C-alpha positions in Angstrom: 0.0 0.0 0.0 1.3 3.5 -0.9 1.2 6.2 1.7 1.0 9.6 0.0 2.6 12.7 1.5 5.0 15.5 0.6 8.6 16.5 0.9 9.5 19.7 2.7 11.6 20.5 -0.4 8.4 21.2 -2.3 7.6 24.1 0.1 11.2 25.3 0.7 10.9 28.4 -1.4 8.0 29.7 0.6 9.7 28.8 3.9 13.1 30.2 3.0 11.4 33.4 1.8 9.4 33.7 5.1 6.1 33.4 3.3 5.4 30.3 5.5 6.9 29.1 8.7 8.1 25.6 9.4 5.0 24.8 11.5 2.7 26.4 8.8 4.4 24.2 6.1 3.6 21.1 8.1 0.0 22.2 8.8 -0.4 23.0 5.0 0.8 19.5 4.1 -1.8 17.8 6.4 -4.6 20.1 5.3 -4.0 19.1 1.7 -4.1 15.4 2.2 -0.6 14.4 3.1 -0.3 11.4 5.4 3.5 11.9 5.9 6.2 14.5 5.5 9.7 13.9 4.3 12.3 16.3 5.7 14.8 17.6 3.2 17.7 19.1 5.1 18.1 22.4 3.3 17.4 26.0 4.1 15.3 26.5 7.2 14.8 22.7 7.4 18.4 22.0 8.4 18.1 20.0 11.7 21.7 19.1 12.4 23.0 21.4 15.1 19.4 22.7 15.8 17.8 20.3 18.4 15.1 22.8 19.1 13.9 22.8 15.5 14.2 19.0 15.4 11.9 18.7 18.4 9.5 21.3 16.9 9.2 19.4 13.6 8.4 16.1 15.5 5.8 17.8 17.6 4.1 19.7 14.7 4.0 16.6 12.5 2.4 14.6 15.3 0.0 17.4 16.0 -1.0 17.5 12.4 -1.8 13.8 12.4 1.0 12.8 10.0 4.2 10.8 10.4 7.7 11.6 9.5 8.8 9.3 6.6 12.3 10.1 5.5 15.3 12.3 6.1 17.0 13.6 2.9 20.3 15.3 2.5 23.1 15.9 0.1 26.5 14.2 -0.1 29.4 13.9 -2.5 31.9 11.1 -2.3 33.9 12.5 -5.2 36.6 14.2 -3.2 40.1 15.5 -3.9 41.8 13.0 -1.6 41.1 10.1 0.8 41.1 12.3 3.9 38.3 14.4 2.4 36.5 11.2 1.3 36.7 9.8 4.8 35.5 13.2 6.3 32.4 13.1 4.0 31.6 9.5 5.1 31.8 10.5 8.7 29.6 13.5 8.1 26.9 11.4 6.6 27.2 8.9 9.4 26.6 11.8 11.9 23.4 12.6 10.0 22.2 9.1 10.6 22.0 10.1 14.2 19.7 13.0 13.3 17.5 10.6 11.3 17.4 8.3 14.3 16.4 11.3 16.6 13.6 12.1 14.1 12.4 8.6 14.4 12.4 7.9 10.6 13.1 4.5 9.0 14.3 6.0 5.7 17.2 8.3 4.9 18.5 9.4 1.5 22.0 10.7 0.9 23.5 11.6 -2.4 26.4 9.6 -3.8 28.6 11.7 -6.2 28.6 14.7 -8.3 30.8 15.8 -11.3 30.5 18.7 -13.7 29.0 18.0 -17.1 32.2 17.4 -19.0 33.4 15.0 -16.3 30.2 13.1 -16.2 31.5 10.2 -18.2 31.3 6.4 -18.1 35.1 6.3 -17.6 34.9 8.5 -14.5 31.9 6.6 -13.2 33.8 3.3 -13.4 36.8 4.9 -11.6 34.6 6.3 -8.8 32.3 3.3 -8.5 34.3 1.3 -5.9 34.5 4.4 -3.7 30.7 4.8 -4.0 30.2 1.2 -3.1 32.4 1.3 0.0 31.0 4.6 1.3 27.3 3.6 0.8 27.9 0.2 2.4 29.7 1.7 5.4 26.9 4.2 6.0 24.2 1.6 5.5 25.9 -0.6 8.1 25.9 2.3 10.6 22.2 3.1 9.8 21.2 -0.6 10.3 22.0 -0.2 14.0 19.0 2.2 14.2 16.7 0.2 11.9 17.2 2.8 9.1 17.3 2.0 5.4 19.5 4.3 3.4 19.2 5.1 -0.2 20.5 7.2 -3.1 18.3 9.1 -5.5 18.5 9.1 -9.3 19.5 12.7 -9.8 22.5 14.9 -10.4 23.2 13.5 -13.9 26.2 11.4 -12.6 24.4 8.6 -10.8 21.1 9.2 -12.4 20.2 6.6 -15.0 18.5 3.5 -13.9 21.3 1.1 -14.8 23.9 3.1 -12.7 21.6 3.2 -9.8 20.8 -0.6 -10.1 24.5 -1.5 -10.3 25.3 0.5 -7.2 22.5 -1.2 -5.1 23.5 -4.6 -6.3 27.2 -4.0 -5.6 26.6 -2.6 -2.1 24.6 -5.7 -1.3 22.9 -4.6 1.9 19.2 -5.2 2.5 18.9 -1.7 4.0 20.5 0.1 1.0 18.0 1.0 -1.7 17.0 3.8 -4.0 14.8 6.9 -3.5 13.0 6.5 -6.9 12.2 9.8 -8.5 9.8 9.0 -11.3 10.5 12.1 -13.3 14.2 12.6 -12.9 15.1 9.9 -15.5 14.2 12.5 -18.2 17.3 14.5 -17.2 19.4 11.7 -18.7 17.0 11.1 -21.6 15.5 7.8 -20.2 11.9 7.0 -20.7 10.4 7.4 -17.2 8.0 4.4 -17.5 10.7 2.0 -18.6 13.2 3.3 -16.0 10.7 3.0 -13.2 10.0 -0.6 -14.2 13.7 -1.2 -13.9 14.3 0.4 -10.5 10.9 -0.1 -8.7 12.0 -3.4 -7.2 14.9 -1.6 -5.4 12.8 1.4 -4.1 12.6 2.3 -0.4 11.1 5.7 -1.1 9.3 7.2 -4.1 9.3 10.9 -5.3 6.4 11.7 -7.6 7.5 14.5 -9.9 6.6 15.9 -13.3 8.2 17.8 -16.1 7.1 19.7 -19.2 9.1 18.4 -22.2 10.0 21.0 -24.9 9.4 19.4 -28.3 11.7 21.8 -30.1 15.4 21.0 -30.2 16.3 24.5 -29.3 16.1 26.2 -25.9 13.4 28.8 -25.2 14.7 32.4 -25.8 14.9 33.4 -22.2 15.7 30.0 -20.7 12.4 30.2 -18.6 13.5 27.6 -16.1 14.3 24.9 -18.5 17.0 22.2 -17.8 19.2 20.9 -20.6 19.2 17.1 -20.6 22.3 15.0 -21.0 21.7 14.8 -24.8 20.6 18.3 -25.4 16.8 18.3 -24.9 15.0 20.7 -22.7 12.6 20.0 -19.8 11.1 22.2 -17.1 9.7 21.3 -13.7 5.9 21.0 -13.7 3.1 20.8 -11.2 2.8 17.1 -10.6 0.1 15.8 -12.8 0.1 18.8 -15.2 3.2 17.8 -17.1 4.2 15.3 -19.8 5.3 12.3 -17.6 2.9 9.4 -17.9 2.1 9.4 -14.2 -1.1 7.3 -14.6 0.9 4.4 -16.0 3.6 4.8 -13.4 1.0 5.0 -10.5 -0.5 1.8 -11.9 2.9 0.1 -11.9 3.5 1.2 -8.3 0.1 0.0 -7.1 0.5 -3.4 -8.9 4.0 -3.9 -7.5 5.1 -5.2 -4.1 6.0 -1.6 -3.1 4.6 -0.9 0.4 5.8 2.4 1.6 5.9 6.2 1.3 5.5 8.3 -1.7 6.4 12.0 -1.6 4.8 14.6 -4.0 7.7 16.8 -5.1 7.0 20.2 -6.7 9.9 21.7 -8.7 7.8 23.9 -10.9 8.4 27.5 -12.1 5.5 29.1 -10.4 4.5 29.8 -6.8 5.2 26.7 -4.7 2.2 27.1 -2.4 -0.2 27.2 -5.4 1.8 24.5 -7.1 1.8 22.1 -4.1 -2.0 22.7 -3.6 -2.7 21.5 -7.1 0.0 18.8 -7.1 -1.4 17.1 -4.0 -4.9 17.2 -5.5 -3.7 15.8 -8.8 -1.7 13.0 -7.2 -4.5 11.9 -4.9 -6.8 11.8 -7.9 -4.4 9.8 -10.0 -4.0 7.1 -7.3 -7.7 7.0 -6.9 -8.5 6.3 -10.5 -5.8 3.9 -11.6 
């Protein structure tokens, strides 16, 4: 059974710009049908070093009748030397302690980032053993707290479904999986439906996201929030359910699979995030009702 909620990242622009407080964001999520909230550690949702905010988030989520599902943060194991690599591993292990204090059973950390020209298969093969060792060590630490760790298919470098699958298989821990973002495969020019079919068996968390796909091979004149994909196409974040990703088919695949967990609505659109999240939540609840 899928439990639908929202990630705090979807509302981060409003919170960071003081249009909405952290408690108001939590209340908003519950009022719009969210059964859980995923905490993305960025902006005013950074909990490490802020025990008062951590306690407040736990209290407000409970008051709103939701649960906390996952703790999400950035990481990069592509480092200039082994000392920096070890430091990054230890930093993420310390964040596991924050996830444990939150009481979540899921935690997503990134794996590695490289700039566009360095995002090659050759570099991936070179970095791959470091990724495997780092993710395995962190997963072993998280297992002490009953937490499943994951990497997400984003950032261009570890984004396509095969690279993600290879990493999970190589790490070989039951508590190391993927946070499966159903829209992000478009950034590396993969068909979302096929890629979801490939990675769904490895998912511990799902992000439900949408994009507009520009049919022309040229960028819009003013950029207008478009992302250039790996092979030169252009996409732009959409209100979930209003874009070009075949979310009905993907929702049907999720419901018919053995996946039993949390799904976060993620809004990365160009417009106002409060309006965008309002419509996105309504759209996603409708999609899962009809498929």
